C-alpha positions as CSV (number, residue, x, y, z in Angstrom):
1,M,7.3,54.5,33.8
2,K,5.5,56.1,30.9
3,N,3.3,59.0,32.0
4,I,4.2,61.6,34.7
5,L,1.5,64.0,35.6
6,V,2.5,67.5,36.7
7,P,-0.3,69.7,38.2
8,I,0.5,73.3,37.6
9,G,0.0,76.0,40.3
10,S,1.5,79.4,40.7
11,T,4.0,80.6,38.1
12,E,7.1,80.7,40.2
13,S,6.8,77.3,41.8
14,A,5.3,75.9,38.6
15,Q,8.4,76.6,36.5
16,N,10.7,75.0,39.0
17,T,8.5,71.9,39.5
18,L,7.9,71.4,35.8
19,Q,11.7,71.7,35.0
20,F,12.4,69.2,37.7
21,A,9.8,66.8,36.2
22,I,11.1,67.2,32.7
23,D,14.7,66.6,33.9
24,F,13.5,63.5,35.7
25,A,11.5,62.3,32.7
26,A,14.4,62.8,30.3
27,E,16.4,60.4,32.5
28,V,13.7,57.7,32.6
29,N,12.3,58.2,29.1
30,A,8.8,59.2,30.2
31,N,6.2,61.6,28.9
32,I,5.0,64.7,30.8
33,L,1.4,65.5,31.2
34,V,1.1,69.2,32.3
35,F,-2.2,69.6,33.9
36,R,-4.4,72.4,35.4
37,A,-8.0,72.1,36.6
38,Y,-10.4,75.0,36.5
39,S,-13.9,75.7,37.7
40,V,-16.6,78.0,36.7
41,Q,-19.2,79.5,39.0
42,S,-22.2,80.5,37.0
43,K,-24.0,83.8,37.7
44,A,-27.5,84.7,36.6
45,G,-27.6,87.2,33.7
46,V,-24.1,86.4,32.3
47,M,-24.5,86.1,28.6
48,I,-20.9,85.3,27.5
49,N,-19.5,81.8,27.3
50,V,-17.5,81.9,30.5
51,N,-16.5,78.2,30.1
52,T,-14.8,78.9,26.7
53,I,-13.0,82.0,28.0
54,I,-11.6,80.3,31.1
55,E,-10.6,77.1,29.2
56,R,-8.7,79.3,26.6
57,E,-7.0,81.3,29.4
58,T,-6.0,78.1,31.1
59,N,-4.5,76.6,28.0
60,L,-2.6,79.9,27.3
61,Y,-1.2,79.8,30.8
62,L,-0.1,76.2,30.4
63,R,1.7,77.0,27.1
64,A,3.4,80.0,28.7
65,I,4.7,77.8,31.6
66,V,5.9,75.1,29.2
67,N,7.6,77.6,26.9
68,S,9.5,79.0,29.9
69,V,11.4,75.8,30.6
70,D,13.9,73.6,28.8
71,R,11.9,70.7,27.4
72,K,15.0,68.5,26.6
73,N,13.2,66.7,23.8
74,V,10.7,65.2,26.3
75,T,7.2,64.8,25.0
76,V,5.0,67.3,26.8
77,N,1.2,67.2,26.6
78,L,-1.1,69.9,27.9
79,I,-4.3,69.0,29.7
80,S,-6.9,71.4,31.1
81,A,-10.0,70.1,32.7
82,K,-13.1,71.6,34.1
83,G,-13.9,70.3,37.5
84,S,-12.2,69.5,40.8
85,L,-8.6,68.6,41.1
86,V,-9.1,65.1,42.4
87,D,-11.9,64.1,40.0
88,S,-9.8,65.5,37.0
89,V,-6.7,63.6,38.1
90,E,-8.7,60.3,38.5
91,A,-10.2,60.8,35.0
92,I,-6.8,61.4,33.5
93,D,-5.4,58.3,35.2
94,N,-8.3,56.2,34.0
95,E,-7.7,57.3,30.4
96,L,-3.9,57.5,30.2
97,N,-2.6,55.5,33.2
98,V,-0.5,57.9,35.3
99,D,2.6,56.3,36.8
100,L,3.7,59.2,39.0
101,I,2.5,62.6,40.0
102,I,5.3,65.2,40.5
103,V,4.0,68.3,42.3
104,G,5.5,71.3,44.0
105,A,5.3,70.8,47.8
106,R,3.7,74.2,48.5
107,S,2.0,74.7,45.2
108,N,-0.1,77.9,45.4
109,S,0.5,78.4,49.1
110,I,2.3,81.6,50.0
111,K,2.6,80.8,53.7
112,E,6.2,80.2,54.7
113,E,5.1,77.8,57.5
114,I,3.4,75.4,55.1
115,F,5.4,72.4,53.7
116,L,2.6,70.6,51.7
117,G,0.1,73.1,50.2
118,K,-3.5,72.3,49.4
119,T,-2.8,70.9,45.9
120,A,-0.2,68.4,47.1
121,G,-2.2,67.7,50.3
122,K,-5.4,66.9,48.4
123,L,-3.6,64.6,46.0
124,V,-1.9,62.7,48.9
125,K,-5.1,62.5,50.9
126,Q,-7.7,61.7,48.2
127,T,-5.9,59.8,45.5
128,D,-4.2,56.4,45.3
129,L,-1.4,57.5,43.0
130,P,2.2,57.7,44.0
131,I,3.4,61.3,44.5
132,L,6.8,63.0,44.4
133,A,6.6,66.3,46.2
134,V,9.4,68.7,45.2
135,P,10.5,71.4,47.8
136,D,10.6,75.0,46.7
137,G,13.6,75.8,44.5
138,Y,14.9,72.2,44.5
139,K,17.0,71.5,41.3
140,Y,17.0,68.1,39.8
141,T,20.0,65.8,40.4
142,P,20.1,62.0,39.7
143,V,19.0,60.0,42.7
144,K,21.8,58.2,44.5
145,N,20.7,57.7,48.1
146,I,17.1,57.1,49.3
147,L,16.0,57.0,52.9
148,M,12.8,55.0,53.3
149,A,11.1,55.5,56.7
150,F,8.3,53.3,58.0
151,N,7.0,51.7,61.2
152,S,5.7,48.4,59.7
153,G,7.5,46.1,57.4
154,I,4.2,44.7,56.1
155,V,3.5,45.6,52.5
156,K,0.2,43.9,51.3
157,S,-0.3,46.0,48.2
158,K,1.4,44.4,45.1
159,T,1.8,47.8,43.4
160,A,2.8,50.1,46.2
161,L,6.5,49.7,45.8
162,R,6.6,49.9,42.0
163,P,7.7,53.5,41.7
164,L,10.5,53.0,44.2
165,Q,11.6,49.8,42.5
166,F,11.7,51.5,39.2
167,I,13.8,54.4,40.5
168,V,16.2,52.1,42.2
169,K,16.7,50.0,39.1
170,K,17.0,53.0,36.8
171,F,19.5,55.0,38.9
172,N,21.2,52.1,40.7
173,C,20.8,53.9,44.0
174,E,21.0,52.9,47.6
175,V,17.9,52.4,49.7
176,N,18.6,52.8,53.4
177,L,15.6,51.5,55.3
178,L,14.7,53.2,58.6
179,Q,12.2,51.2,60.7
180,V,10.8,53.2,63.6
181,K,9.3,51.3,66.5
182,T,6.5,53.5,67.8
183,A,4.4,52.8,70.9
184,D,1.8,50.8,68.9
185,Y,4.1,48.5,67.0
186,T,3.6,44.8,67.0
187,D,6.1,41.9,66.5
188,E,4.5,41.3,63.1
189,D,5.5,44.8,62.1
190,L,9.2,44.0,62.6
191,V,9.2,41.4,59.9
192,L,10.2,42.9,56.5
193,S,8.3,42.0,53.4
194,K,10.2,40.2,50.7
195,E,10.0,43.3,48.5
196,L,11.5,45.5,51.2
197,E,14.3,43.0,51.8
198,N,15.1,43.0,48.1
199,L,15.4,46.8,48.1
200,K,17.4,47.4,51.2
201,S,21.1,48.5,51.1
202,S,21.0,48.9,54.9
203,L,18.4,48.6,57.7
204,T,18.3,50.8,60.9
205,I,15.8,50.1,63.6
206,T,15.1,52.8,66.1
207,E,12.5,53.6,68.8
208,N,10.8,57.0,68.7
209,A,7.5,58.5,69.6
210,T,6.7,59.2,66.0
211,T,8.3,58.1,62.7
212,F,9.1,61.7,61.9
213,Q,11.2,61.9,65.0
214,G,13.1,58.9,63.8
215,V,13.7,60.6,60.5
216,L,15.0,63.7,62.2
217,E,17.4,61.6,64.3
218,H,18.9,59.7,61.3
219,F,18.5,62.0,58.4
220,Q,22.0,63.6,58.7
221,K,23.6,60.2,59.1
222,H,22.3,59.0,55.8
223,Q,22.2,62.3,53.9
224,P,19.6,61.1,51.4
225,D,18.7,63.0,48.2
226,M,15.2,61.5,48.4
227,L,12.9,60.6,51.3
228,C,10.3,57.8,50.8
229,V,7.3,57.1,53.0
230,F,4.0,55.2,52.8
231,R,0.7,56.8,53.1
232,R,-1.1,54.3,55.3
233,K,-4.2,54.4,57.5
234,R,-1.9,53.9,60.4
235,G,1.8,54.7,60.6
236,F,3.9,57.5,59.1
237,F,2.0,60.8,59.2
238,K,-1.4,59.1,59.7
239,K,-2.7,62.3,61.3
240,L,-1.1,64.5,58.6
241,W,-2.8,62.7,55.8
242,E,-6.1,63.7,57.3
243,K,-5.6,67.3,56.3
244,N,-5.1,69.1,53.0
245,T,-2.0,71.0,54.3
246,V,1.1,70.0,56.3
247,L,2.9,72.6,58.4
248,K,6.7,72.7,58.5
249,E,6.5,72.4,62.3
250,E,4.8,69.0,61.7
251,F,7.1,67.9,58.9
252,Y,9.7,69.3,56.6
253,T,12.3,67.9,54.2
254,N,14.7,69.8,51.9
255,V,14.8,66.8,49.5
256,P,12.0,65.4,47.3
257,L,9.5,63.3,49.2
258,L,8.2,60.1,47.5
259,I,4.8,59.1,48.9
260,L,3.7,55.6,48.2
261,K,0.2,54.3,48.6
262,G,0.5,51.5,51.2
263,K,-2.2,49.3,52.7
């Protein structure tokens, strides 16, 4: 893992998320790319160079956020980009190869009922990059116990599990697999891929209406410090991934959520 992208939102959540990302990067010897996208809506009759002003203000904001945290000798690069969040992230990935995005779960959202805000939600929905969503106020601790929830053991993508495999190897942590048999499961879903077999410390199979209900039922038993799920066309949160926000009543976790792109 070389490059970790950290999209920056509001000041309060940005500081906590960036500090978490730097603490994590220090452990895994990765670089941090602090990023903020900005847009300009042109108006007739405006004579000043609005683009230049907003770009300068964006860079000043990023520097202020970086200067407010402990960088721990981690290489931190600032990136401001004019355009949409998703397009900018994809451009950065094409040029620099982003291994992981670390983002605040609520980002700019001030609504208490929201778990994933629009920034995190858009990145989950519209990009293929792995994402680690950090709850508000969560302080970094080395990963020891991961609960991975899924309803199908089929993993066709050769790259989907790489972030998880890296974390497990780096931190020598346990991975407790939670396979949830929902109403639409097939016998094929119950066969674990070789990659999941190699990762598992334990396997629990449960029957629930949704995968989230399975997580709620078994979360306290395992007491993980990280929850891992796939973003699939069907399966865990398939309806949630259709939106740019996720309400706490639909899903909530008080530990970081690692979202892998699964096919």
